[in-house]
N, CA and C atoms as a LAMMPS dump frame, in Angstrom:
ITEM: TIMESTEP
0
ITEM: NUMBER OF ATOMS
552
ITEM: BOX BOUNDS ff ff ff
-5.0000000000000000e+02 5.0000000000000000e+02
-5.0000000000000000e+02 5.0000000000000000e+02
-5.0000000000000000e+02 5.0000000000000000e+02
ITEM: ATOMS id mol type element x y z
1 1 1 N -16.152 -23.771 5.544
2 1 2 C -14.652 -23.098 6.146
3 1 3 C -13.895 -21.885 5.094
4 2 1 N -13.53 -21.059 5.666
5 2 2 C -13.304 -19.819 4.553
6 2 3 C -11.573 -20.1 3.87
7 3 1 N -11.896 -20.082 2.269
8 3 2 C -10.394 -20.849 1.742
9 3 3 C -9.766 -19.901 1.764
10 4 1 N -9.524 -18.333 2.559
11 4 2 C -8.339 -17.727 2.351
12 4 3 C -8.131 -17.971 3.609
13 5 1 N -8.989 -18.26 4.915
14 5 2 C -8.206 -18.346 6.116
15 5 3 C -7.657 -19.587 6.33
16 6 1 N -8.445 -21.031 5.378
17 6 2 C -7.428 -21.996 5.696
18 6 3 C -6.271 -22.452 4.944
19 7 1 N -6.247 -21.81 4.112
20 7 2 C -4.72 -21.5 3.173
21 7 3 C -3.41 -21.362 4.422
22 8 1 N -2.345 -22.601 4.507
23 8 2 C -1.307 -21.944 5.707
24 8 3 C -0.305 -21.108 5.072
25 9 1 N 0.452 -20.359 5.913
26 9 2 C 1.295 -19.048 5.773
27 9 3 C 2.579 -19.765 5.738
28 10 1 N 3.441 -20.055 4.677
29 10 2 C 4.988 -20.232 4.682
30 10 3 C 6.134 -19.395 5.109
31 11 1 N 6.856 -19.389 6.389
32 11 2 C 7.93 -18.533 6.694
33 11 3 C 8.959 -19.058 6.25
34 12 1 N 9.189 -18.045 5.209
35 12 2 C 10.627 -18.171 4.738
36 12 3 C 11.953 -17.86 5.562
37 13 1 N 13.334 -18.101 5.138
38 13 2 C 14.517 -18.628 6.269
39 13 3 C 14.812 -17.235 6.897
40 14 1 N 14.831 -16.617 7.385
41 14 2 C 15.526 -15.361 8.197
42 14 3 C 14.349 -14.765 8.964
43 15 1 N 12.828 -14.878 8.875
44 15 2 C 11.696 -14.304 9.405
45 15 3 C 11.757 -15.296 10.947
46 16 1 N 11.297 -14.08 11.632
47 16 2 C 10.627 -14.815 13.245
48 16 3 C 9.325 -14.24 13.599
49 17 1 N 8.486 -15.281 13.669
50 17 2 C 7.151 -14.982 13.928
51 17 3 C 6.993 -15.657 15.166
52 18 1 N 6.394 -14.458 16.424
53 18 2 C 6.179 -14.457 17.777
54 18 3 C 4.752 -14.559 17.964
55 19 1 N 4.105 -15.265 18.927
56 19 2 C 2.843 -14.76 19.092
57 19 3 C 2.748 -14.82 20.649
58 20 1 N 2.257 -13.642 21.5
59 20 2 C 1.869 -13.398 22.587
60 20 3 C 0.347 -12.641 23.032
61 21 1 N -0.312 -13.579 23.598
62 21 2 C -1.577 -14.004 23.581
63 21 3 C -2.743 -13.665 22.094
64 22 1 N -2.991 -12.323 22.043
65 22 2 C -3.338 -11.726 20.907
66 22 3 C -2.685 -11.375 19.938
67 23 1 N -1.34 -11.098 20.082
68 23 2 C -0.169 -10.089 19.332
69 23 3 C 0.671 -10.98 18.324
70 24 1 N 0.65 -10.592 17.286
71 24 2 C 1.512 -11.796 16.692
72 24 3 C 2.57 -10.426 15.968
73 25 1 N 4.192 -10.719 16.109
74 25 2 C 4.819 -10.135 15.719
75 25 3 C 6.048 -10.95 14.902
76 26 1 N 6.215 -10.25 13.64
77 26 2 C 7.028 -10.632 12.841
78 26 3 C 8.258 -9.946 12.317
79 27 1 N 9.139 -10.329 12.389
80 27 2 C 10.413 -9.312 12.203
81 27 3 C 11.191 -10.166 11.261
82 28 1 N 11.942 -9.433 10.456
83 28 2 C 12.546 -10.108 9.033
84 28 3 C 13.365 -8.913 8.987
85 29 1 N 14.811 -9.619 7.443
86 29 2 C 15.775 -8.376 7.346
87 29 3 C 15.263 -6.568 6.969
88 30 1 N 13.844 -6.273 6.382
89 30 2 C 13.142 -5.183 6.109
90 30 3 C 12.798 -4.633 7.493
91 31 1 N 12.542 -5.222 8.578
92 31 2 C 11.735 -4.609 9.407
93 31 3 C 11.138 -5.302 10.652
94 32 1 N 10.195 -5.126 11.386
95 32 2 C 9.418 -5.299 12.638
96 32 3 C 8.134 -4.791 12.047
97 33 1 N 6.832 -6.447 12.211
98 33 2 C 5.731 -5.354 11.928
99 33 3 C 5.075 -6.025 13.175
100 34 1 N 4.028 -5.427 13.944
101 34 2 C 3.109 -6.076 14.874
102 34 3 C 1.712 -5.961 14.268
103 35 1 N 0.55 -6.993 14.427
104 35 2 C -0.442 -6.838 14.475
105 35 3 C -1.428 -7.871 15.436
106 36 1 N -2.592 -7.347 16.077
107 36 2 C -3.396 -7.29 17.058
108 36 3 C -4.484 -8.787 16.407
109 37 1 N -4.634 -9.49 16.923
110 37 2 C -5.73 -10.713 16.709
111 37 3 C -7.145 -10.677 17.473
112 38 1 N -8.012 -10.502 17.058
113 38 2 C -9.347 -10.789 17.54
114 38 3 C -9.554 -11.735 18.597
115 39 1 N -10.574 -12.021 19.635
116 39 2 C -10.16 -13.006 20.088
117 39 3 C -11.273 -14.121 19.103
118 40 1 N -11.783 -13.987 18.299
119 40 2 C -12.342 -15.049 17.609
120 40 3 C -11.778 -15.639 16.579
121 41 1 N -10.013 -15.27 16.607
122 41 2 C -9.4 -16.276 15.685
123 41 3 C -7.99 -16.492 16.305
124 42 1 N -7.775 -17.523 16.353
125 42 2 C -6.737 -18.422 16.532
126 42 3 C -5.434 -18.901 15.914
127 43 1 N -4.046 -18.525 16.55
128 43 2 C -3.018 -18.663 15.507
129 43 3 C -2.007 -20.004 15.976
130 44 1 N -1.911 -20.823 15.183
131 44 2 C -0.875 -22.146 15.479
132 44 3 C 0.579 -21.436 14.654
133 45 1 N 1.415 -22.162 15.276
134 45 2 C 3.082 -21.709 14.545
135 45 3 C 3.475 -23.365 14.677
136 46 1 N 3.599 -24.119 13.387
137 46 2 C 4.159 -25.424 13.684
138 46 3 C 5.155 -25.682 12.019
139 47 1 N 6.333 -25.391 13.136
140 47 2 C 7.602 -25.724 12.205
141 47 3 C 8.017 -23.809 11.372
142 48 1 N 8.009 -24.313 10.03
143 48 2 C 7.757 -23.119 9.237
144 48 3 C 6.082 -22.58 8.573
145 49 1 N 5.546 -23.036 9.575
146 49 2 C 3.907 -22.87 8.639
147 49 3 C 3.373 -22.169 10.255
148 50 1 N 2.491 -21.176 9.435
149 50 2 C 1.27 -20.535 10.014
150 50 3 C -0.095 -21.07 9.676
151 51 1 N -0.691 -21.169 10.533
152 51 2 C -2.562 -21.796 10.068
153 51 3 C -3.05 -21.079 11.738
154 52 1 N -3.923 -20.571 10.594
155 52 2 C -5.398 -19.88 11.845
156 52 3 C -6.237 -20.613 11.609
157 53 1 N -6.881 -20.524 12.906
158 53 2 C -8.341 -20.961 13.555
159 53 3 C -9.3 -20.057 13.52
160 54 1 N -10.645 -20.762 13.769
161 54 2 C -11.419 -19.589 14.331
162 54 3 C -12.177 -20.389 15.101
163 55 1 N -12.79 -19.79 16.442
164 55 2 C -13.36 -20.266 17.345
165 55 3 C -14.6 -20.478 17.534
166 56 1 N -15.535 -19.872 16.27
167 56 2 C -16.977 -20.421 16.172
168 56 3 C -17.34 -20.275 14.296
169 57 1 N -18.831 -20.474 14.45
170 57 2 C -19.231 -20.554 12.954
171 57 3 C -19.868 -19.304 12.764
172 58 1 N -19.931 -18.338 13.44
173 58 2 C -20.385 -16.989 13.8
174 58 3 C -19.826 -16.9 12.33
175 59 1 N -20.756 -15.369 12.042
176 59 2 C -20.389 -14.685 10.329
177 59 3 C -19.047 -13.959 11.013
178 60 1 N -19.375 -13.154 12.112
179 60 2 C -18.41 -12.384 12.181
180 60 3 C -16.792 -12.909 12.435
181 61 1 N -16.518 -14.291 12.8
182 61 2 C -15.706 -14.743 13.259
183 61 3 C -15.251 -15.572 11.635
184 62 1 N -15.893 -16.095 10.875
185 62 2 C -15.711 -16.192 9.599
186 62 3 C -15.064 -15.337 8.637
187 63 1 N -15.642 -14.04 8.503
188 63 2 C -14.835 -12.616 8.065
189 63 3 C -13.21 -12.358 9.086
190 64 1 N -13.488 -12.15 9.816
191 64 2 C -12.361 -12.083 10.347
192 64 3 C -11.241 -13.696 10.22
193 65 1 N -11.257 -14.861 9.898
194 65 2 C -10.511 -15.881 9.622
195 65 3 C -9.756 -15.7 8.409
196 66 1 N -10.364 -15.143 7.342
197 66 2 C -9.786 -14.71 6.454
198 66 3 C -9.183 -13.432 6.513
199 67 1 N -9.476 -12.424 6.58
200 67 2 C -8.801 -11.472 6.992
201 67 3 C -7.745 -11.247 7.621
202 68 1 N -7.361 -11.826 8.869
203 68 2 C -6.236 -11.967 9.62
204 68 3 C -5.208 -13.052 8.777
205 69 1 N -5.742 -13.775 8.052
206 69 2 C -4.888 -14.379 7.457
207 69 3 C -4.251 -13.843 6.197
208 70 1 N -5.05 -12.895 5.43
209 70 2 C -4.453 -12.502 4.666
210 70 3 C -3.316 -10.855 5.523
211 71 1 N -3.622 -10.388 6.31
212 71 2 C -2.811 -9.567 6.771
213 71 3 C -1.854 -10.124 7.531
214 72 1 N -1.36 -11.508 7.868
215 72 2 C -0.386 -12.127 8.82
216 72 3 C 0.586 -11.864 7.161
217 73 1 N -0.03 -13.036 5.721
218 73 2 C 0.641 -13.259 4.745
219 73 3 C 1.311 -11.86 4.027
220 74 1 N 0.734 -10.441 4.485
221 74 2 C 1.139 -9.32 3.55
222 74 3 C 1.954 -8.923 4.66
223 75 1 N 2.033 -9.351 6.324
224 75 2 C 2.931 -8.647 6.811
225 75 3 C 4.981 -10.07 6.735
226 76 1 N 4.901 -10.81 6.521
227 76 2 C 5.876 -11.967 6.002
228 76 3 C 6.44 -11.728 4.835
229 77 1 N 5.078 -11.331 3.833
230 77 2 C 5.789 -10.854 2.344
231 77 3 C 6.419 -9.443 3.003
232 78 1 N 6.088 -8.499 3.543
233 78 2 C 6.505 -7.33 3.534
234 78 3 C 8.061 -7.16 4.315
235 79 1 N 8.054 -7.755 5.606
236 79 2 C 9.398 -7.9 5.88
237 79 3 C 10.344 -9.23 5.217
238 80 1 N 10.281 -9.325 4.077
239 80 2 C 11.041 -10.256 3.2
240 80 3 C 11.499 -9.729 1.877
241 81 1 N 10.534 -9.418 1.28
242 81 2 C 10.407 -8.726 -0.198
243 81 3 C 10.359 -6.876 0.033
244 82 1 N 9.214 -6.605 0.691
245 82 2 C 8.639 -5.214 0.6
246 82 3 C 7.731 -4.993 -0.335
247 83 1 N 7.245 -3.758 -0.081
248 83 2 C 6.138 -3.509 -1.549
249 83 3 C 6.768 -1.693 -1.473
250 84 1 N 6.458 -2.319 -3.213
251 84 2 C 6.474 -0.993 -3.662
252 84 3 C 5.08 -0.221 -4.669
253 85 1 N 5.176 1.041 -4.947
254 85 2 C 4.301 1.543 -5.554
255 85 3 C 4.879 2.662 -6.048
256 86 1 N 4.132 3.092 -7.492
257 86 2 C 4.656 3.958 -8.355
258 86 3 C 3.607 5.284 -8.881
259 87 1 N 3.761 5.89 -8.367
260 87 2 C 2.652 7.275 -8.653
261 87 3 C 3.18 8.34 -10.048
262 88 1 N 2.187 8.236 -10.552
263 88 2 C 2.639 9.619 -12.012
264 88 3 C 2.258 10.626 -11.71
265 89 1 N 2.863 12.126 -12.18
266 89 2 C 1.951 13.489 -12.404
267 89 3 C 2.283 13.509 -13.432
268 90 1 N 1.113 13.912 -14.126
269 90 2 C 0.49 14.136 -15.59
270 90 3 C -0.156 15.252 -15.729
271 91 1 N 0.491 16.217 -16.121
272 91 2 C 0.376 17.405 -16.509
273 91 3 C 1.453 18.344 -16.71
274 92 1 N 1.227 19.344 -17.675
275 92 2 C 2.134 20.801 -18.304
276 92 3 C 2.587 21.173 -16.836
277 93 1 N 3.557 21.069 -16.447
278 93 2 C 4.385 21.804 -15.43
279 93 3 C 4.393 21.059 -13.632
280 94 1 N 4.127 20.126 -14.142
281 94 2 C 3.886 18.987 -12.665
282 94 3 C 5.09 18.677 -12.605
283 95 1 N 5.731 18.915 -11.683
284 95 2 C 7.031 17.905 -10.843
285 95 3 C 7.14 17.633 -9.516
286 96 1 N 7.778 16.675 -9.132
287 96 2 C 8.088 16.226 -7.69
288 96 3 C 10.043 16.192 -7.701
289 97 1 N 10.405 16.884 -6.733
290 97 2 C 11.777 16.211 -6.109
291 97 3 C 11.179 15.747 -4.541
292 98 1 N 12.577 15.007 -3.875
293 98 2 C 12.672 14.765 -2.82
294 98 3 C 13.944 15.189 -2.044
295 99 1 N 13.94 15.16 -0.471
296 99 2 C 14.786 15.534 0.025
297 99 3 C 14.694 14.717 1.449
298 100 1 N 15.174 13.561 1.782
299 100 2 C 14.67 12.942 2.716
300 100 3 C 13.355 12.416 2.827
301 101 1 N 12.999 12.423 3.997
302 101 2 C 11.661 12.204 4.082
303 101 3 C 10.779 13.152 3.794
304 102 1 N 10.773 14.176 2.851
305 102 2 C 10.134 14.946 2.564
306 102 3 C 9.853 15.505 0.999
307 103 1 N 8.504 15.398 0.594
308 103 2 C 8.309 15.371 -0.966
309 103 3 C 8.268 16.514 -1.412
310 104 1 N 8.287 17.54 -2.038
311 104 2 C 8.35 18.602 -3.013
312 104 3 C 7.589 18.291 -3.986
313 105 1 N 5.838 18.841 -4.08
314 105 2 C 5.783 18.624 -5.188
315 105 3 C 4.748 19.909 -5.725
316 106 1 N 4.676 20.467 -7.15
317 106 2 C 4.605 21.27 -8.019
318 106 3 C 3.725 20.654 -8.753
319 107 1 N 2.127 20.986 -8.311
320 107 2 C 1.209 20.545 -9.259
321 107 3 C 0.201 21.868 -9.798
322 108 1 N 0.669 22.828 -9.925
323 108 2 C -0.268 23.772 -10.856
324 108 3 C -1.015 24.821 -9.631
325 109 1 N -0.227 24.735 -8.442
326 109 2 C -1.039 25.67 -7.22
327 109 3 C -0.158 26.712 -7.215
328 110 1 N -0.826 27.7 -6.811
329 110 2 C 0.386 28.994 -6.836
330 110 3 C 1.63 28.702 -5.921
331 111 1 N 1.758 27.492 -5.05
332 111 2 C 2.997 27.319 -4.028
333 111 3 C 3.268 25.824 -3.819
334 112 1 N 4.149 25.427 -3.382
335 112 2 C 4.493 24.628 -3.411
336 112 3 C 4.024 23.575 -2.376
337 113 1 N 4.018 21.897 -2.536
338 113 2 C 3.234 21.426 -1.731
339 113 3 C 4.046 20.614 -1.047
340 114 1 N 4.396 20.665 0.406
341 114 2 C 5.509 19.797 1.047
342 114 3 C 4.645 19.188 1.597
343 115 1 N 5.291 17.749 1.662
344 115 2 C 4.2 15.902 1.742
345 115 3 C 5.651 16.173 2.847
346 116 1 N 5.374 15.577 4.141
347 116 2 C 5.995 14.464 5.274
348 116 3 C 5.872 13.521 5.329
349 117 1 N 6.829 12.529 4.665
350 117 2 C 6.545 10.91 4.738
351 117 3 C 7.067 10.74 6.164
352 118 1 N 6.263 9.507 6.496
353 118 2 C 6.627 8.523 7.78
354 118 3 C 7.986 7.572 7.456
355 119 1 N 8.891 7.295 8.843
356 119 2 C 10.351 7.105 8.68
357 119 3 C 9.842 5.813 7.97
358 120 1 N 9.154 5.15 8.168
359 120 2 C 8.904 3.44 7.607
360 120 3 C 8.675 3.763 5.756
361 121 1 N 8.69 4.897 5.161
362 121 2 C 8.82 4.585 3.61
363 121 3 C 9.884 5.283 3.533
364 122 1 N 10.244 5.018 2.389
365 122 2 C 11.445 5.266 1.6
366 122 3 C 10.678 6.034 0.148
367 123 1 N 11.414 6.887 -0.523
368 123 2 C 10.846 7.835 -1.675
369 123 3 C 11.727 8.011 -2.498
370 124 1 N 11.775 7.94 -3.883
371 124 2 C 12.45 8.523 -4.958
372 124 3 C 11.652 9.286 -5.85
373 125 1 N 12.194 10.018 -6.497
374 125 2 C 11.532 10.541 -7.666
375 125 3 C 12.502 10.505 -8.892
376 126 1 N 11.889 10.744 -9.939
377 126 2 C 12.453 10.611 -11.265
378 126 3 C 12.427 11.34 -12.054
379 127 1 N 12.663 12.333 -13.008
380 127 2 C 12.25 12.804 -13.99
381 127 3 C 13.104 12.875 -15.482
382 128 1 N 12.439 12.618 -16.125
383 128 2 C 12.589 12.069 -17.53
384 128 3 C 12.361 13.001 -18.72
385 129 1 N 13.39 13.68 -19.572
386 129 2 C 13.414 14.837 -20.427
387 129 3 C 11.717 14.074 -21.407
388 130 1 N 10.9 14.383 -21.159
389 130 2 C 9.719 13.981 -22.383
390 130 3 C 8.459 13.332 -21.68
391 131 1 N 9.024 12.947 -20.65
392 131 2 C 8.27 11.785 -20.049
393 131 3 C 7.483 12.412 -18.43
394 132 1 N 6.626 12.17 -18.166
395 132 2 C 6.27 12.463 -16.693
396 132 3 C 6.761 11.946 -15.533
397 133 1 N 7.097 13.029 -14.493
398 133 2 C 7.774 12.418 -13.022
399 133 3 C 7.331 11.345 -12.433
400 134 1 N 7.694 10.513 -12.661
401 134 2 C 7.516 9.725 -11.08
402 134 3 C 8.163 9.492 -9.806
403 135 1 N 7.01 9.354 -8.866
404 135 2 C 7.726 9.082 -7.552
405 135 3 C 7.512 7.523 -7.126
406 136 1 N 8.467 6.983 -6.567
407 136 2 C 8.759 5.469 -6.001
408 136 3 C 8.416 5.587 -4.535
409 137 1 N 7.45 4.597 -4.144
410 137 2 C 7.39 4.55 -2.484
411 137 3 C 7.712 3.038 -2.102
412 138 1 N 8.369 2.844 -1.294
413 138 2 C 8.613 1.931 -1.017
414 138 3 C 8.754 1.697 0.7
415 139 1 N 8.296 0.229 1.066
416 139 2 C 8.172 0.217 2.688
417 139 3 C 7.582 -1.274 2.819
418 140 1 N 7.927 -1.556 4.065
419 140 2 C 7.823 -3.123 4.627
420 140 3 C 6.382 -3.325 4.829
421 141 1 N 5.634 -2.335 5.013
422 141 2 C 4.187 -2.231 5.49
423 141 3 C 3.364 -1.832 4.753
424 142 1 N 2.089 -3.086 3.877
425 142 2 C 1.685 -2.797 3.226
426 142 3 C 0.615 -1.836 3.265
427 143 1 N -0.013 -1.901 4.609
428 143 2 C -1.05 -1.078 5.024
429 143 3 C -0.582 0.585 5.048
430 144 1 N 0.62 0.655 4.953
431 144 2 C 0.842 2.339 5.834
432 144 3 C 1.063 3.25 4.766
433 145 1 N 1.673 1.837 3.515
434 145 2 C 2.302 2.286 1.805
435 145 3 C 1.131 2.576 1.286
436 146 1 N -0.06 2.404 1.529
437 146 2 C -1.471 2.283 0.251
438 146 3 C -1.879 3.589 1.191
439 147 1 N -2.185 3.88 2.414
440 147 2 C -2.239 4.854 2.769
441 147 3 C -1.689 6.439 2.262
442 148 1 N 0.067 6.485 2.671
443 148 2 C 0.218 7.353 2.179
444 148 3 C 0.093 7.425 0.606
445 149 1 N 0.171 6.274 -0.348
446 149 2 C 0.069 6.83 -1.822
447 149 3 C -1.363 7.182 -1.866
448 150 1 N -1.962 7.255 -1.121
449 150 2 C -3.802 7.671 -1.083
450 150 3 C -3.536 8.863 -0.707
451 151 1 N -2.914 9.49 0.008
452 151 2 C -2.976 10.525 0.343
453 151 3 C -2.003 11.517 -0.646
454 152 1 N -0.83 11.291 -0.919
455 152 2 C -0.484 11.944 -2.116
456 152 3 C -1.143 12.146 -3.496
457 153 1 N -2.044 11.048 -3.549
458 153 2 C -3.058 11.157 -4.558
459 153 3 C -4.193 11.872 -4.492
460 154 1 N -4.624 12.238 -3.662
461 154 2 C -5.927 13.249 -3.076
462 154 3 C -5.075 14.578 -3.097
463 155 1 N -4.362 14.542 -3.272
464 155 2 C -3.612 16.172 -3.274
465 155 3 C -3.956 16.516 -4.687
466 156 1 N -3.968 15.751 -5.789
467 156 2 C -4.352 16.383 -7.143
468 156 3 C -5.301 15.032 -7.771
469 157 1 N -5.887 14.8 -7.728
470 157 2 C -6.804 13.453 -8.133
471 157 3 C -6.806 13.581 -9.83
472 158 1 N -6.718 13.007 -10.353
473 158 2 C -6.509 12.972 -12.05
474 158 3 C -8.548 13.413 -12.104
475 159 1 N -7.997 13.698 -12.863
476 159 2 C -9.521 14.646 -13.94
477 159 3 C -9.885 13.657 -14.6
478 160 1 N -11.453 13.849 -15.313
479 160 2 C -11.677 13.139 -16.176
480 160 3 C -11.734 13.579 -17.539
481 161 1 N -11.272 14.202 -18.094
482 161 2 C -11.32 15.014 -19.203
483 161 3 C -10.228 15.399 -19.897
484 162 1 N -9.101 15.576 -19.489
485 162 2 C -7.697 15.53 -19.848
486 162 3 C -6.469 15.057 -19.194
487 163 1 N -6.896 14.247 -17.791
488 163 2 C -6.414 13.148 -16.938
489 163 3 C -5.267 13.713 -16.24
490 164 1 N -5.273 15.117 -16.292
491 164 2 C -4.399 15.658 -15.568
492 164 3 C -4.553 15.41 -13.988
493 165 1 N -3.352 15.458 -13.206
494 165 2 C -3.54 14.799 -11.451
495 165 3 C -2.059 13.963 -11.373
496 166 1 N -2.225 13.345 -10.197
497 166 2 C -1.609 12.306 -9.89
498 166 3 C -2.448 10.848 -9.74
499 167 1 N -1.387 9.97 -10.838
500 167 2 C -2.188 8.466 -10.881
501 167 3 C -1.322 7.792 -10.476
502 168 1 N -1.617 6.581 -10.339
503 168 2 C -0.774 5.086 -10.159
504 168 3 C -0.314 4.503 -11.849
505 169 1 N 0.843 4.475 -11.612
506 169 2 C 1.178 3.895 -13.026
507 169 3 C 0.564 2.508 -13.269
508 170 1 N 0.098 2.837 -14.602
509 170 2 C -0.468 1.709 -15.266
510 170 3 C -2.086 1.536 -14.78
511 171 1 N -2.636 2.866 -14.253
512 171 2 C -3.747 3.15 -13.634
513 171 3 C -4.618 3.246 -15.002
514 172 1 N -5.61 2.779 -15.147
515 172 2 C -6.986 3.228 -16.364
516 172 3 C -7.785 3.983 -15.663
517 173 1 N -7.663 5.549 -16.543
518 173 2 C -8.753 6.376 -16.02
519 173 3 C -9.671 6.354 -16.969
520 174 1 N -10.511 6.789 -16.44
521 174 2 C -12.559 6.57 -17.155
522 174 3 C -12.303 8.358 -17.193
523 175 1 N -12.286 8.243 -18.994
524 175 2 C -12.399 9.535 -19.182
525 175 3 C -13.583 9.958 -19.983
526 176 1 N -14.268 11.632 -20.075
527 176 2 C -15.148 11.996 -20.787
528 176 3 C -14.837 12.591 -21.67
529 177 1 N -15.881 12.888 -22.776
530 177 2 C -15.499 13.137 -23.714
531 177 3 C -15.389 14.684 -23.773
532 178 1 N -16.156 15.268 -22.994
533 178 2 C -16.401 16.903 -23.404
534 178 3 C -16.966 17.407 -23.767
535 179 1 N -16.888 18.952 -24.263
536 179 2 C -18.355 19.367 -25.177
537 179 3 C -18.055 19.275 -26.469
538 180 1 N -19.154 18.607 -27.006
539 180 2 C -18.754 18.79 -28.549
540 180 3 C -19.646 19.898 -29.278
541 181 1 N -19.276 20.153 -30.753
542 181 2 C -19.402 21.215 -31.387
543 181 3 C -21.041 21.669 -31.821
544 182 1 N -21.367 22.688 -31.767
545 182 2 C -23.03 23.144 -31.883
546 182 3 C -23.289 22.519 -33.182
547 183 1 N -24.628 22.038 -33.66
548 183 2 C -25.318 21.334 -34.869
549 183 3 C -25.663 22.862 -35.52
550 184 1 N -25.488 22.973 -37.09
551 184 2 C -25.942 23.789 -37.713
552 184 3 C -27.168 23.621 -38.466
């Protein structure tokens, strides 16, 4: 049996989990999330514990058993604690500012890059003197937050020579040496 799939999920106080056929709905203080389950995976709620079962020992069902357990655990954590991603703009003249759900980025292009964020994602920008600008994204939906952060990073990915671009805070970039001087 899947090690991840057989682990039970604890439901914290203030969180409601409901199952309707193959649709799981998790409601909490930060929001509501919905996940559709495949036919090969079953779900049981006993008190404040969620456990997932699989219908057969097929390879596909084994894989989905652990997958859906992780997705539901992420949903429970998201509606209680939420998720946060910080990104850093590395480069001379790179700046970020936010107004509502719009993120205005200056990334060395001849124009500003305006990025419209979904309503589920909250954004904050921080710019201190002598430090790189920081973009902070928060949401209760881990999948959406990761997709938005990846899209922002793709606007100017870090290059391997100087490291200029948008990177995640604490991300270690693989750097290249560059050209060496000619031998005489």
